[in-house]
VMD Tcl script that draws the C-alpha trace (Angstrom):
set ca {
  {15.59 12.58 -30.55}
  {13.60 10.83 -27.82}
  {9.97 11.53 -27.10}
  {10.90 13.31 -23.87}
  {13.16 15.70 -25.77}
  {10.51 16.25 -28.40}
  {7.96 17.27 -25.82}
  {10.40 19.79 -24.31}
  {11.24 21.57 -27.56}
  {9.69 24.97 -28.17}
  {6.97 25.00 -30.73}
  {7.78 27.06 -33.78}
  {6.27 30.54 -33.72}
  {5.64 30.54 -37.49}
  {2.94 27.88 -37.29}
  {-0.60 29.00 -36.80}
  {-3.18 27.45 -34.45}
  {-4.71 25.54 -37.37}
  {-1.42 23.98 -38.47}
  {-1.82 20.21 -38.38}
  {1.77 19.47 -37.30}
  {1.38 21.90 -34.39}
  {-1.84 20.20 -33.31}
  {-0.21 16.76 -33.58}
  {2.71 17.90 -31.39}
  {0.35 19.44 -28.84}
  {-1.75 16.27 -28.70}
  {1.35 14.06 -28.41}
  {2.52 16.13 -25.46}
  {-0.92 15.98 -23.88}
  {-1.09 12.19 -24.40}
  {2.39 11.82 -22.86}
  {1.33 13.89 -19.84}
  {-1.80 11.77 -19.35}
  {0.22 8.55 -19.67}
  {2.57 9.82 -16.95}
  {-0.40 10.62 -14.71}
  {-1.92 7.21 -15.40}
  {1.39 5.58 -14.52}
  {1.40 7.39 -11.17}
  {-2.22 6.37 -10.55}
  {-1.42 2.71 -11.26}
  {1.62 2.88 -8.99}
  {-0.46 4.46 -6.22}
  {-3.24 1.88 -6.68}
  {-0.73 -0.97 -6.45}
  {0.78 0.54 -3.32}
  {-2.69 0.91 -1.80}
  {-3.60 -2.70 -2.65}
  {-0.37 -3.96 -1.09}
  {-0.93 -1.86 2.01}
  {-4.50 -3.13 2.36}
  {-3.25 -6.71 2.09}
  {-0.64 -6.11 4.80}
  {-3.26 -4.51 7.07}
  {-5.63 -7.45 6.55}
  {-2.85 -9.94 7.34}
  {-1.79 -8.01 10.43}
  {-5.41 -7.79 11.60}
  {-5.76 -11.56 11.29}
  {-2.49 -12.05 13.19}
  {-3.66 -9.71 15.97}
  {-6.92 -11.64 16.33}
  {-4.95 -14.88 16.47}
  {-2.57 -13.45 19.08}
  {-5.46 -12.21 21.23}
  {-6.87 -15.76 21.24}
  {-3.46 -17.14 22.23}
  {-3.14 -14.57 25.04}
  {-6.59 -15.48 26.40}
  {-5.66 -19.16 26.36}
  {-2.39 -18.47 28.16}
  {-4.11 -16.28 30.74}
  {-6.61 -19.04 31.40}
  {-3.81 -21.62 31.68}
  {-1.92 -19.34 34.07}
  {-4.98 -19.09 36.27}
  {-5.37 -22.87 36.32}
  {-1.69 -23.40 37.10}
  {-1.80 -20.76 39.83}
  {-4.70 -22.57 41.51}
  {-2.88 -25.91 41.23}
  {0.29 -24.43 42.71}
  {-1.66 -22.85 45.59}
  {-3.40 -26.19 46.21}
  {-0.07 -28.08 46.23}
  {1.49 -25.51 48.57}
  {-1.50 -25.73 50.89}
  {-1.21 -29.53 50.99}
  {2.53 -29.31 51.61}
  {2.08 -26.86 54.52}
  {-0.48 -29.10 56.31}
}
mol new
graphics top color blue
foreach p $ca { graphics top sphere $p radius 0.5 }
foreach p [lrange $ca 0 end-1] q [lrange $ca 1 end] { graphics top cylinder $p $q radius 0.2 }
display resetview
């Protein structure tokens, strides 16, 4: 019988609250429940850590892309002025 099946079995009615085997079974079930909760907490913590890492990486990429956009906008302005100057010289 697996531990999961053991924890789902009904406790015998003939054992009293002071019966050691009853207390052991109750504590085993409680320990199993806490281990399951801990497992969920660890999984959630790992998911949170991974999400934070992704957000940090995306934030860095956004900052990098903003710098690239500013550079391109500046270059576009320079090229626009050069094109206007060349067109003005051509039309003279």
